[in-house]
N, C-alpha and C positions, 0 to 999 in steps of 0.2 A: 147523208144521214137524215137530214130533215125531210127530204122527199120520200125516203123509205118509210119513215114514221107516218107521214101523211097518207101514203098509199095504204099501209096496213090499217090505219084508223078508218079510212073510207070503206075498205072491204068489210071490216068488222061491223061498221055501222049499218051496212046493207043487209047483213045476215043475222043481226042480233036483236031485231025488234021483238021477237017472241021467245027468245031463248034466255034462260037464266044461268047463273053460276058459270061464268066463262073465265078462263085464264090463258094467257099467251105469253110465252117467254122466248126471246130470240137472243142467241149468244153466238159469239165468234171465237174461233181458235186459230192463232197463227203460231206455228211451232217449227222454226228452223233448227237444224242440228248439224254441227261440224263434227267430222270424224277423221281421225288419223288411224289408218289401218296398216299395221306392219306385222302381219301374222295373225290377223283376225279370222276366226272360224277354222283356220288350219295353219300349220306351220309354214312359214315363208320358204318357198323353194330356193335352193342355192342359186346365187347369181341374180335373183330378182329383187326389186325394190318395192317398198310399200307405197301406199297412195293416200290421198286425202280428197274429201268432197264435202259438200253441204247439201243436205236434203231438207225438204220442207213439207209439212202438212198444213193445209188451209181448210178449215171446216166452218160451215154455217149450220147451226142447229135451230130448228123450230119445234117448240113443245107447246101443244095446245090441249086444253082440258075443258070439257063441257059436261057437267053432271057426272054420269057414269061412263063417259066416253073420253078416251085419251088418244092423241095422235102425236107421233114424232117423225120428223123428217130431218135427216142429216145429209148434207151435200159436202163432198170433199174433193180436193185436188191434191195429189202428191206429185212431187217433182224433185229433180236434182238441179240445183242451180246451174244454168247453162245448157240444159238438155235441148233447148231450142234457141235459135238465134234471137237477138234483140229485135229483129224486124219480122219475126215469124207471124204468119197469119192464123196459125192454129197451134194449140197446145199439144204436146206429145201424149199426155195421159188424159187430158180433158177433165170434165167434172163427173164424178161417180156418185151414185147413191150408196152411202154407207149404211144408213138406217132409213126405213120407210115402213112403219107399222101402225096399225090401229088396234086399240085395246078396248074391250067393253067389260065393265064390271057387272057380271050377271047378278051377284048378290054381294053382301059385305065380305064374304069369304071366297067366292069363286069369281075368276076373271078369265078371259080368253084374248089372245093376241095373235095377229097374223101379219106376215110381211117380213121384210128384211130386218133382222134384229140381232143383237148381241146375245150369245148364250154364255153365261159366266157363272160358275158355281164354286163355292168353298174357296180354296186357295188357287184356283184356276190351273191345277196340275193337269186335268184331263179336258176340261172345257173352259176356255177363257177368251178374253177380248184381244189379247196380244197387242196391247196398247203401245208397247215400245216400237213395234213396226209402224212406220208412218201410215201405211194403208190400214193397219189393224185387221180385225177379223169379224165378220158377221155372216149370218145364215139366213136363207129363205126358208121360213118355217112357220108352223102353227103350234102355239103353246097354250096350255091350259094350266091355271094355277089355283091352288087352294091354300089358304093361310089363316091361321089363328094367331093368338098372341105368342105361342111357343112352338107351333108346328107349321111346316110348309111342305107342300107337295106339288111338284111340277111334272107335267107330261109334255113331250114335244115330238113332232113328226115333220119330216121333210122328204120331198121327192123331186129329183132334179132332171131336167132335160136341157139340151143345148139350143133348142129352138122349138117352134110350134110345128112339129112334123106330122105328116099324114101316114107314114110308114115307119116300121121299126128302124131306128137310126142309132148307130153307136154314139154313146155319150163320151165325147172327146175332151171335155173340160177336166182338168186334173183335180177332181173332187169326188165325193161320194155320190152314188146314185140314189140311195135312200138312207134315212136315219130315223131311228126311234129311240127315245130315252125316257127314263123316269128318275126323278131325284126327290129324296125325302130328307127333311131336316127336323130334328127335335131338339129344342133348347130346354133340357131338363131343369136347369136352374141357372143362376147367374154365372156359374163356373163351368158347367159341363154341357157340351153340345155334341150331337152325333148326326152325321149325314150318311146317306147311302145312295150311290149312283149305279144305275143299270143302263147301259147304252148298247144299241145294236146298230152297227155301221155296215152298209152294203156297198161294195164296189163292183162295177160292171167290168166284164172281160170277155174276150172271145177265146174259147178253148182251142187247143192245138193237138191234133188236127181238128179242123172244123168244116167238114164237107157240106154241112147244111147251113152255114153262115149263121149259127146261133149266137145269141148274146146272153150270157149268164151273169147272175149276181151272187157273189159269195158274201156271207155275213160274219163279221167278227164281233164278239161280245166282250165288253169291258165293264167290270163291276167291282164294287168294293166299298168299304166304309171309310169315313174321314172323321176323326175325333179331335175335339179341342178341349183344353182345360185352361181357364184363365181365372186366377184368384190371387188377390193381393199382388205380390211382386212376381208371381209365376205366370208365364205365358208359354203354353206348349201345345203341340199337335202331333198326330200320328195317323198314318194311312196305309192301307194295303189294297192294291188293285190286282185283279187277275184278268187275263185275256185268253179267250178260247174261241172256237169256231173255225172258219176257213177263210183263206185269202188266196185268190187265183188258184183254187183247187188244192191248196196246201193247208195242212192242219196247223192251227195256232195253239201254242201252249207257252204262255209267258206271264210274268208277274213283276210287281213293283211294290216296294215298301219303304217307308221313311219315318223317322222320328226327329222332332225338333224340340229343344228345351231352351227357354229364355228366362232371364232373371233381371229384374229392375234393381240394380245395385244402388243407384242414387236416383234422384229425380231427373237427372240429365243423362245418366250413363246406364246402358243396358248391354248385357252380354248373353250370348247363347251358343249352344252346340247343336250340331245336326249331322245326320247320316242318312243317305238314300242309296237304295239298291235297285237297279233296273236290270232284269235278267238278260242274258245274252247267249250266244252260241259259240262253242269252241271253233276256232278257225279250221281245225282238222275233223270236224264233225260232218260225216257224209250223209246224215239223214236229211230228209226234205221237210221236216217239221220246222216251223218258224218258232224259235225259242226266245227271240229278242223282243222285249217290251217296247211298245210304241205309245208315247204320250198323246198321240193323235192331234187333238185340237187345243192342247194346253198352251199357256203363256210360257213357253219354254225358256225365253230369255231370262226369266226371273229365277231359274234353277240351274245348277251345275256350272256356275261361272258366267260372268257377263261377256266373256269373249266368244261365247256361242260355239264352242268346239263340239258340243254334244246336243243332238236332238233339235237343233234349229235348222231344219232342212238338211240334216246330215246325221251320220252315225246310226242310221236305221238298219235293221237286219245285220247287226254287227255283234261284237263281243259283250255288249251291255256296259254297265258302268257302276262303280262304287264311288260315292262322293262323301267324304268326311270334311266338315268345315266348322269354322268358328265365326260368329257374327259379333262385332263390336259396334255399338251405336252411341253417338254422343250428340246431344242437342243443346244448343245455347242460343238464347235470344232468337233471331230469325235464321240461324244456321243449323243444318243437320249434317253430320258426318257419319260415314260407315266404312269399316274395314273388314273384309271377308276373305280370309285365306282358305283355299280348297286343296285337298289332296285327292287325286283321282287314281283309281285302279280299275282294271277290267273286271267284269263280273264272270267272265268265262276265260278259258285258256287261250293264250295267243301262241300259236305254234307255227314256226317257219318250216320250210323243207328240211332244215338241218338241226333246229334246236327249239326248245320251249323258252319263250321269253318271259322276263319278269312281268308280273301283273301291274307294276307301278307305271302309270301313264304320264304323270307330271303334277306339278304344283302351280296353281294360279292364285294370284293375289289381286283382289279388286278393292279399289278405293273410290268412294263417291262423296260428293259434297253438294248441298243444295242451299240456296238462299232465297227466302221469300221476300223479294224486293218490295212488293205490295200485294194487295189482295188479288189483283188480276195478273200479276207478273211473277214468274218463278224462274230462277236461274239454276241449272243443274249441270254437273260435269263429273268426269271421272277418269281414272287411269287404271289400266289392268296390264299385268304381265304374266305370260305363261312360261314356265320352266319345264319344257317337255323332256321326255325320255326317249331312248332308242325304240321302246315298244310303241310309243306314240308315232314315231317316225315310220315304223313299219305299217301302222294302220292308216296313217294319213299322208304319208310321204312328206316332203319338205325337210327342212334343216332345223333340228332341235338345238343345235349349237348357235344358231343365229339368235339375235335379240328379237323375241316375238312379243310385241306389245300393242296396245290400243288405247287411244285417248279420245275423249269426246266432250263437247260443250253444247248445251241446248238451252234455248230461251222459249218459254211457253207463255204466250199472251192470251188471256181468256176474258175479254170484256163482255159484259151483258149490254147489248145494244138497244134492246127494247123489252119492256115488261108491262103487261096490261092485265087488269083483273076487274071483273064486273060481278 
């Protein structure tokens, strides 16, 4: 640690002779997480046993600011304990660049940022960091921002290739080929805020048949408002998003809406109600139109139950979802507790070759607890259980009669290892 500080000071001393107003902050995150998965993401198949593992994120963050210029570099390693031998000469995942961007403040209101960066807006339903995932989510993009005291306007573009090619080459990375978006927010007063997101996402594909070896890009548009109202003991939000355009030459027509209401009953206890609808497609619908809403780049673990049965790498192009839930939060001293029961139903008809099934998919109960051990150390954990139905069995296979549960315990250590200001 002492050698690292001396090295950083020597570098800064060499470059700072004629530069004013500099800041450097270096911090570290170590985040191991134990999980017991016994029906996590899908119902446990009959005759199978659950499993346990420990994953870990290790991050090193450099934040540097010089007058109108800001740079951030975040290096991270994600691993599962034991994924390489104790005598391994190389790491399985290595060190990845999670963020590497430079920002220049053109004026007091306008700024531009380029490089690998997190795109996160509103409640992260459509664009989010996905921080629960150890690797999280970031984009290679150029963004331009305008901000006043009450208004914000962001524009972003991205264009991806899998290498520096000299000829047209298929983009084989499971990612979008091109992205453009605009996000606007107006905080009308202390209570009421309104945002609007417009995003255009293009995915590359090869048509079938394809005698000329063409590569095409179809664009899907996701758009809609997000409203918040916070006043006194009331905390509520509402959103509606639509999706249109095309995907692999198929028409898209889908939508998503939700409403959440919270009330601070006492200083320590808060209760809330919520409902979300994500459109889907009947299982016997023979049309080729995509009617199932896709949250795309959202932090989906934070929605529709912590067991990730829906929209966390699954349940896409399916019957959609209705999610009715209650949120109970209690905080005391350094402890925070939450209890969230969900009732899930399909948004479209589930029809087998012989009958139409009930729309009820199941009930999930999530319990979480957190303890702020000290400023740099937080301990969190939780237990969830899914009570699935025969309809959920039909959609996901597995055994609804089996005990399907999930438990986890995570420690997050976030020390600041160096801070310097001139």
